[in-house]
C-alpha positions as CSV (number, residue, x, y, z in Angstrom):
1,X,57.0,42.9,212.0
2,X,59.5,45.4,213.3
3,X,59.0,49.1,213.3
4,X,61.8,49.6,210.8
5,X,60.3,47.1,208.4
6,X,56.8,48.8,208.6
7,X,58.4,52.2,207.8
8,X,60.2,50.7,204.7
9,X,56.9,49.2,203.5
10,X,55.0,52.5,204.1
11,X,57.7,54.4,202.2
12,X,57.4,52.0,199.3
13,X,53.6,52.4,199.2
14,X,54.0,56.2,199.1
15,X,56.6,56.0,196.3
16,X,54.4,53.7,194.3
17,X,51.4,55.9,194.8
18,X,53.3,59.0,193.7
19,X,54.7,57.3,190.7
20,X,51.2,56.1,189.7
21,X,49.8,59.6,190.0
22,X,52.6,61.0,187.9
23,X,52.2,58.4,185.3
24,X,48.4,59.1,185.1
25,X,49.0,62.9,184.8
26,X,51.6,62.3,182.1
27,X,49.3,60.1,180.0
28,X,46.4,62.5,180.5
29,X,48.4,65.5,179.4
30,X,49.9,63.7,176.4
31,X,46.5,62.5,175.4
32,X,45.2,66.1,175.5
33,X,48.1,67.4,173.5
34,X,47.6,64.7,170.9
35,X,43.9,65.5,170.6
36,X,44.9,69.2,170.2
37,X,47.4,68.6,167.5
38,X,45.8,65.8,165.5
39,X,43.5,68.0,163.3
40,X,41.6,66.6,160.4
41,X,42.7,63.2,159.1
42,X,43.3,62.8,155.4
43,X,40.9,59.8,155.6
44,X,38.1,62.2,156.6
45,X,38.6,64.3,153.5
46,X,36.4,63.5,150.5
47,X,38.4,63.5,147.2
48,X,37.0,65.8,144.6
49,X,36.4,64.5,141.1
50,X,35.5,66.8,138.2
51,X,32.6,66.1,135.9
52,X,34.7,67.2,132.9
53,X,37.1,65.1,130.9
54,X,38.7,67.7,128.6
55,X,41.0,65.3,126.7
56,X,38.4,62.4,126.7
57,X,40.9,59.9,128.1
58,X,38.5,58.5,130.6
59,X,40.1,60.3,133.5
60,X,38.3,63.3,135.0
61,X,40.1,66.7,134.8
62,X,41.0,67.0,138.5
63,X,42.6,63.5,138.6
64,X,44.3,64.0,135.3
65,X,45.8,67.4,136.3
66,X,47.1,66.0,139.5
67,X,48.7,63.0,137.8
68,X,50.2,65.2,135.1
69,X,51.7,67.3,137.8
70,X,53.4,64.3,139.3
71,X,54.5,63.0,135.9
72,X,56.2,66.4,135.2
73,X,58.1,66.7,138.5
74,X,59.1,63.0,138.2
75,X,61.4,64.2,135.4
76,X,63.2,66.4,138.0
77,X,63.4,69.6,135.9
78,X,66.3,71.9,136.6
79,X,65.5,75.5,137.4
80,X,66.4,78.2,134.9
81,X,64.4,81.0,133.4
82,X,64.8,80.9,129.6
83,X,62.9,81.9,126.5
84,X,61.7,79.1,124.2
85,X,60.7,79.8,120.6
86,X,58.0,77.2,120.8
87,X,56.8,78.3,124.2
88,X,57.1,75.1,126.1
89,X,60.5,74.1,127.6
90,X,62.1,71.2,125.8
91,X,65.5,70.8,127.5
92,X,64.8,69.7,131.0
93,X,64.7,73.2,132.4
94,X,61.8,75.2,133.8
95,X,60.3,77.6,136.3
96,X,57.3,77.6,138.6
97,X,54.8,78.4,135.8
98,X,56.0,75.4,133.8
99,X,54.7,73.0,136.5
100,X,51.2,74.4,136.1
101,X,51.4,74.5,132.3
102,X,52.6,70.9,132.2
103,X,49.9,69.8,134.6
104,X,47.1,71.4,132.5
105,X,48.5,70.2,129.2
106,X,48.5,66.6,130.4
107,X,44.7,67.0,130.9
108,X,44.1,68.6,127.5
109,X,44.4,72.3,128.4
110,X,47.0,74.3,126.4
111,X,47.8,77.2,128.7
112,X,49.9,78.9,126.2
113,X,47.1,79.2,123.7
114,X,44.4,79.9,126.4
115,X,46.3,82.8,127.9
116,X,47.2,84.2,124.4
117,X,43.6,84.1,123.3
118,X,42.5,85.9,126.5
119,X,45.1,88.6,126.0
120,X,43.9,89.1,122.5
121,X,40.2,89.3,123.5
122,X,40.7,91.3,126.7
123,X,43.9,93.3,126.4
124,X,42.5,95.8,129.0
125,X,43.0,93.1,131.7
126,X,46.7,92.7,131.0
127,X,49.5,95.2,131.3
128,X,51.3,94.0,128.2
129,X,52.7,96.4,125.6
130,X,53.8,93.7,123.1
131,X,52.1,90.3,123.6
132,X,54.3,87.2,123.0
133,X,52.5,83.9,123.4
134,X,55.8,82.1,124.0
135,X,56.4,83.9,127.3
136,X,53.1,85.5,128.4
137,X,51.7,82.3,129.8
138,X,54.9,81.8,131.8
139,X,54.5,85.0,133.9
140,X,52.8,84.7,137.2
141,X,51.2,88.2,136.9
142,X,49.4,87.1,133.7
143,X,48.3,83.8,135.2
144,X,46.8,85.6,138.1
145,X,44.5,87.4,135.7
146,X,43.7,84.4,133.5
147,X,42.9,82.0,136.4
148,X,40.8,84.7,138.2
149,X,38.7,85.3,135.0
150,X,38.5,81.8,133.5
151,X,38.4,79.2,136.3
152,X,36.6,78.3,139.5
153,X,37.7,80.6,142.4
154,X,38.1,78.6,145.6
155,X,38.6,79.6,149.3
156,X,41.8,80.9,150.7
157,X,40.9,79.6,154.2
158,X,43.3,76.9,155.1
159,X,41.1,75.7,157.9
160,X,38.6,74.6,155.3
161,X,40.8,71.6,154.3
162,X,38.1,69.9,152.3
163,X,38.1,72.8,149.9
164,X,41.7,72.3,149.1
165,X,42.1,69.4,146.6
166,X,44.9,67.8,144.8
167,X,44.9,69.2,141.3
168,X,43.9,72.7,142.4
169,X,46.1,75.7,141.5
170,X,47.5,78.0,144.2
171,X,49.0,81.4,143.4
172,X,51.2,83.5,145.7
173,X,52.4,87.1,145.3
174,X,55.2,86.2,142.9
175,X,54.9,82.4,142.7
176,X,52.5,79.6,141.6
177,X,52.2,75.9,142.2
178,X,49.9,72.9,142.2
179,X,48.0,71.6,145.3
180,X,49.0,68.1,146.1
181,X,46.9,65.2,147.5
182,X,49.5,64.7,150.2
183,X,48.5,66.4,153.5
184,X,50.1,67.2,156.8
185,X,48.7,66.0,160.1
186,X,46.1,68.9,160.2
187,X,44.8,68.0,156.7
188,X,46.4,70.9,155.0
189,X,47.8,69.9,151.6
190,X,51.3,70.1,150.4
191,X,52.2,72.2,147.3
192,X,54.0,70.9,144.2
193,X,56.1,73.7,142.9
194,X,59.5,74.7,141.4
195,X,61.2,77.8,142.8
196,X,65.0,77.4,142.9
197,X,68.0,75.7,141.4
198,X,68.8,74.6,145.0
199,X,65.5,73.0,145.5
200,X,65.7,69.4,146.7
201,X,62.0,68.5,147.0
202,X,59.3,69.6,144.6
203,X,56.5,68.6,147.0
204,X,56.5,70.6,150.2
205,X,54.4,71.5,153.2
206,X,54.4,75.3,152.8
207,X,50.8,76.7,152.7
208,X,50.7,77.5,156.4
209,X,54.2,79.0,156.3
210,X,53.3,81.6,153.7
211,X,51.3,84.8,154.2
212,X,51.1,85.8,150.5
213,X,48.5,83.4,149.1
214,X,46.8,85.4,146.4
215,X,44.5,82.9,144.7
216,X,43.2,79.3,144.8
217,X,41.6,78.0,141.6
218,X,40.2,74.8,140.0
219,X,39.8,74.1,136.3
220,X,36.4,72.4,136.4
């Protein structure tokens, strides 16, 4: 074997060795990053079921509320703030509070009546000069009071992903929505809500993007 040929072979060995090392380092680094970003799998999260069936339809409240939320947004309501004499929107329009009201109504809870009753019994908790049952339950500030005083208060810690369940209610500073059973790669659930006439998707991964979460509640 000539000296030139030996040099070529030696160079090829060096190149192959370097390439192998680089490939190993790339795979190791990628694997470490994947482990870091994976978070909790949705398969690891135990689904919560309520022991209550308010409307006695054979479906527990938590499941019923979540399904009613999905049924409501499936109608693709258009965003507009209007007053309705009967309280509940009946023309395909709605706002954020209507998502929650429709979700609860589908499980047997009339939020309009519940909020009105609480206002009548505990007016000191609400800053309302002239109560109107047709609109009071559609105001976020009133729902903050009602949910805080009449439902199960849950954690605001997003790292405790098991404590966030589809069918829960999440309240922000000036907004409200329903917790979805759909989750991101870290196990944090999406929110089903309605906030704008330009909104394309009702179910969005927003919890980690907001810094104004004011409440997290569960009916039963």
